[in-house]
C-alpha positions as CSV (number, residue, x, y, z in Angstrom):
1,M,0.0,0.2,0.0
2,T,1.4,3.4,-1.0
3,A,0.4,6.8,0.4
4,G,1.8,10.2,0.5
5,H,4.7,11.7,2.8
6,D,2.2,12.0,5.5
7,G,1.1,8.6,5.5
8,A,-2.5,9.3,4.3
9,L,-3.7,7.9,1.0
10,R,-4.0,10.0,-2.1
11,V,-7.2,10.0,-3.9
12,S,-7.8,10.8,-7.6
13,V,-11.4,11.3,-8.7
14,V,-11.7,10.4,-12.1
15,I,-14.9,11.8,-14.2
16,P,-15.6,11.2,-17.9
17,V,-17.8,13.8,-19.4
18,R,-19.2,14.3,-22.8
19,D,-21.7,17.3,-23.2
20,D,-22.9,17.6,-19.6
21,A,-21.6,20.6,-18.2
22,A,-24.4,21.5,-15.9
23,E,-24.3,17.9,-14.2
24,L,-20.5,18.1,-14.2
25,E,-20.7,21.5,-12.4
26,R,-23.0,20.1,-9.6
27,C,-20.7,17.2,-9.1
28,L,-17.5,19.3,-9.0
29,A,-19.3,21.7,-6.3
30,L,-20.0,18.6,-4.1
31,L,-16.5,17.4,-4.4
32,A,-15.3,21.0,-3.2
33,R,-17.1,20.3,0.0
34,Q,-15.6,16.9,0.9
35,T,-14.4,16.0,4.6
36,V,-11.4,14.8,2.9
37,A,-10.4,16.4,-0.2
38,P,-9.2,14.4,-2.9
39,A,-5.6,14.8,-4.0
40,E,-6.9,15.9,-7.5
41,V,-10.0,15.5,-9.8
42,V,-9.3,14.4,-13.4
43,V,-12.0,15.2,-15.8
44,I,-11.9,13.5,-19.2
45,D,-13.5,15.6,-21.9
46,N,-14.7,13.1,-24.4
47,G,-15.2,15.1,-27.3
48,S,-17.8,17.6,-25.7
49,S,-19.1,20.5,-27.8
50,D,-20.2,22.4,-24.9
51,D,-18.4,24.1,-22.0
52,S,-17.7,20.9,-20.0
53,A,-13.8,21.4,-20.2
54,E,-14.3,24.9,-19.2
55,V,-16.5,24.1,-16.2
56,A,-13.6,21.6,-15.0
57,H,-11.0,24.2,-15.5
58,R,-12.9,26.6,-13.5
59,W,-13.4,24.2,-10.4
60,G,-9.5,23.4,-10.6
61,A,-9.8,20.0,-12.3
62,V,-7.0,18.4,-14.5
63,V,-8.6,18.0,-18.0
64,V,-7.4,15.2,-20.1
65,R,-8.9,15.3,-23.6
66,E,-9.9,11.9,-25.3
67,P,-11.2,12.2,-28.7
68,R,-12.2,8.6,-29.0
69,V,-16.0,8.9,-28.1
70,G,-17.1,6.1,-25.6
71,I,-16.9,5.7,-21.8
72,P,-14.4,2.6,-22.3
73,A,-11.7,5.1,-23.9
74,A,-12.5,8.0,-21.6
75,A,-12.4,6.2,-18.3
76,A,-9.3,4.5,-19.2
77,A,-7.6,7.5,-20.2
78,G,-8.6,9.0,-16.7
79,Y,-7.3,6.0,-14.9
80,D,-4.0,6.3,-16.7
81,A,-3.6,10.0,-16.0
82,A,-4.5,9.6,-12.4
83,R,-1.6,10.1,-9.9
84,G,-3.1,8.9,-6.6
85,D,-2.6,5.8,-4.7
86,V,-6.6,5.3,-5.2
87,I,-8.4,6.2,-8.1
88,A,-12.0,6.9,-7.3
89,R,-14.7,7.1,-10.1
90,L,-17.8,9.2,-10.6
91,D,-19.9,10.0,-13.5
92,A,-20.9,13.7,-14.2
93,D,-24.3,13.3,-13.1
94,S,-23.1,11.7,-9.6
95,R,-24.0,13.5,-6.7
96,P,-21.4,12.4,-3.8
97,G,-22.2,13.3,-0.2
98,P,-19.7,15.2,2.1
99,R,-18.1,12.1,3.2
100,W,-17.6,10.4,0.0
101,V,-13.9,10.5,-0.4
102,E,-13.3,9.9,3.3
103,T,-15.3,6.6,2.8
104,V,-12.8,5.8,-0.1
105,V,-10.0,6.1,2.2
106,A,-11.6,4.4,5.1
107,H,-12.1,1.4,2.8
108,M,-8.8,1.3,1.2
109,A,-6.9,1.5,4.4
110,D,-7.4,-2.1,4.4
111,P,-4.3,-3.2,2.4
112,W,-5.9,-6.4,1.2
113,L,-8.7,-4.4,-0.6
114,D,-8.2,-3.9,-4.4
115,A,-11.8,-2.2,-5.0
116,V,-14.9,-0.9,-3.5
117,T,-18.2,0.0,-5.1
118,G,-21.3,1.7,-3.8
119,A,-24.9,2.3,-4.4
120,G,-27.2,5.1,-5.4
121,T,-30.6,6.7,-5.6
122,F,-32.1,8.2,-8.8
123,H,-32.6,11.7,-7.6
124,D,-34.6,13.1,-10.5
125,L,-37.4,10.3,-10.8
126,P,-40.7,11.1,-9.0
127,R,-40.5,10.8,-5.3
128,G,-42.5,7.6,-5.1
129,A,-40.4,5.8,-7.7
130,R,-36.7,7.0,-6.6
131,E,-36.2,4.2,-4.0
132,L,-38.2,1.2,-5.9
133,A,-36.5,2.2,-9.3
134,S,-33.0,2.4,-7.4
135,A,-33.5,-0.7,-5.7
136,G,-34.7,-2.7,-8.5
137,Y,-32.1,-1.8,-10.9
138,L,-29.1,-1.8,-8.8
139,G,-30.2,-4.6,-6.8
140,A,-30.5,-6.7,-10.1
141,Y,-27.3,-5.5,-11.3
142,Y,-25.3,-6.3,-8.0
143,A,-27.2,-9.7,-7.8
144,L,-26.8,-11.0,-11.4
145,G,-23.3,-9.3,-11.7
146,H,-22.0,-11.2,-8.6
147,L,-23.3,-14.5,-10.2
148,A,-21.5,-13.7,-13.6
149,L,-18.4,-12.5,-12.0
150,G,-17.9,-14.6,-9.0
151,H,-17.4,-11.5,-6.8
152,P,-19.2,-8.0,-6.6
153,P,-19.5,-6.1,-10.1
154,L,-18.2,-2.3,-10.0
155,W,-20.6,0.5,-10.8
156,G,-18.9,3.4,-12.6
157,S,-21.0,6.2,-10.6
158,C,-19.7,5.2,-7.5
159,M,-16.4,3.1,-7.2
160,A,-12.9,3.1,-6.5
161,V,-9.8,0.9,-7.5
162,R,-6.4,0.8,-6.1
163,A,-3.8,2.6,-8.6
164,T,-1.6,-0.6,-8.3
165,A,-4.5,-2.9,-9.3
166,W,-5.4,-0.8,-12.3
167,R,-1.8,-0.7,-13.6
168,E,-1.7,-4.7,-13.3
169,V,-4.8,-4.8,-15.6
170,R,-4.7,-1.8,-17.9
171,G,-3.6,-3.7,-20.8
172,D,-6.4,-6.0,-20.8
173,V,-9.3,-3.7,-20.4
174,E,-11.5,-2.7,-23.5
175,R,-10.8,0.8,-24.5
176,V,-12.1,1.1,-28.1
177,D,-15.5,-0.7,-28.2
178,P,-18.1,1.9,-26.9
179,E,-20.7,-0.6,-26.6
180,V,-19.0,-2.2,-23.6
181,H,-19.9,-1.3,-20.0
182,D,-16.5,-0.1,-18.9
183,D,-17.3,-0.7,-15.2
184,L,-18.2,-4.2,-15.5
185,D,-15.5,-5.0,-17.8
186,L,-12.9,-3.7,-15.4
187,A,-14.6,-5.7,-12.8
188,F,-14.1,-8.8,-14.9
189,R,-10.4,-7.9,-15.7
190,L,-9.6,-7.5,-11.9
191,G,-11.0,-11.1,-11.4
192,P,-11.9,-13.3,-8.5
193,G,-8.1,-13.3,-7.4
194,R,-8.5,-9.8,-6.1
195,A,-10.6,-8.3,-3.5
196,T,-13.5,-6.2,-4.3
197,R,-16.0,-4.9,-1.8
198,F,-19.7,-3.7,-2.1
199,D,-20.7,-1.2,0.6
200,R,-24.5,-0.7,0.2
201,S,-24.5,2.4,2.6
202,W,-21.9,4.3,0.3
203,R,-24.2,6.0,-2.0
204,V,-24.6,8.9,-4.4
205,G,-27.5,10.4,-6.2
206,V,-27.7,9.8,-10.0
207,S,-29.8,10.9,-12.7
208,G,-32.5,8.4,-13.8
209,R,-32.1,9.4,-17.6
210,S,-30.4,6.1,-18.3
211,L,-33.7,4.3,-17.4
212,R,-36.0,6.7,-19.5
213,G,-37.3,5.2,-22.6
214,R,-37.4,1.5,-24.1
215,A,-34.5,2.2,-26.5
216,Q,-32.3,3.5,-23.7
217,R,-33.1,0.5,-21.6
218,R,-32.5,-2.0,-24.5
219,R,-29.1,-0.3,-25.4
220,R,-27.9,-0.9,-21.8
221,M,-29.1,-4.6,-21.7
222,E,-27.3,-5.2,-25.1
223,R,-24.0,-3.5,-23.8
224,A,-24.3,-5.9,-20.8
225,V,-24.9,-8.9,-22.8
226,R,-21.7,-8.0,-25.1
227,T,-19.6,-7.4,-22.1
228,L,-20.5,-10.8,-20.7
229,R,-20.0,-12.6,-24.0
230,I,-16.3,-11.1,-24.4
231,N,-15.2,-11.8,-20.9
232,W,-16.9,-15.1,-20.6
233,A,-14.8,-16.2,-23.6
234,V,-11.8,-15.3,-21.5
235,Q,-13.1,-17.1,-18.3
236,P,-16.4,-18.5,-18.0
237,P,-18.3,-18.1,-14.7
238,W,-17.8,-21.7,-13.6
239,S,-14.1,-20.9,-13.8
240,R,-14.3,-17.6,-12.0
241,W,-16.4,-19.2,-9.1
242,A,-13.9,-22.1,-8.8
243,A,-11.2,-19.7,-8.4
244,R,-12.8,-17.5,-6.1
245,L,-13.8,-20.5,-3.8
246,A,-10.1,-21.5,-3.7
247,R,-8.9,-18.2,-2.9
């Protein structure tokens, strides 16, 4: 486990963005109010035509430009650029609470832990539907993802990975195909031999726009199936569970 000169873990927060300046502004404002400040915030401008990059600069973030459109390329570029001991990840529409970075540090103080992931609430859905949709969507994702992986999956709107673990798998993750779920793909590449923890109490607010419309939901399902097919070709689920149980 590496740390800064004062012994504290340095956390880099990585945020991919494309034409989402208003949501990014809210996210960066919340990061500026953390009980434990991140060592840096890295915003990846993924070909934005709005003022997302200018917003990031205004809040003092490091801006990395990734012209290949797609979250896999953008997220990987951000992780590569991060200089911290721990790489935390938010999406532009994530709304972290004031202890979000502090929670990252608390989890990663465990030297055996390689990654941690959390939950969320769809803050802009109708009040009566927020908790139901959040529990249904994310509950299914974590339950089915765990079965597919042999360990908890990662959720890109609220997650962190140790920088040393990223460097070990960075050459294996999908960087080009935009129709792959980058967070699920990274979880696959980390594998059952590394320790991933799911903390259901570590939560962020997120937009429910990814659930709006049949076409949007179908596209997300197709991406999930594509990600599973690619990674199961490398290591099928029964092999992953055998490795997990052996560990």
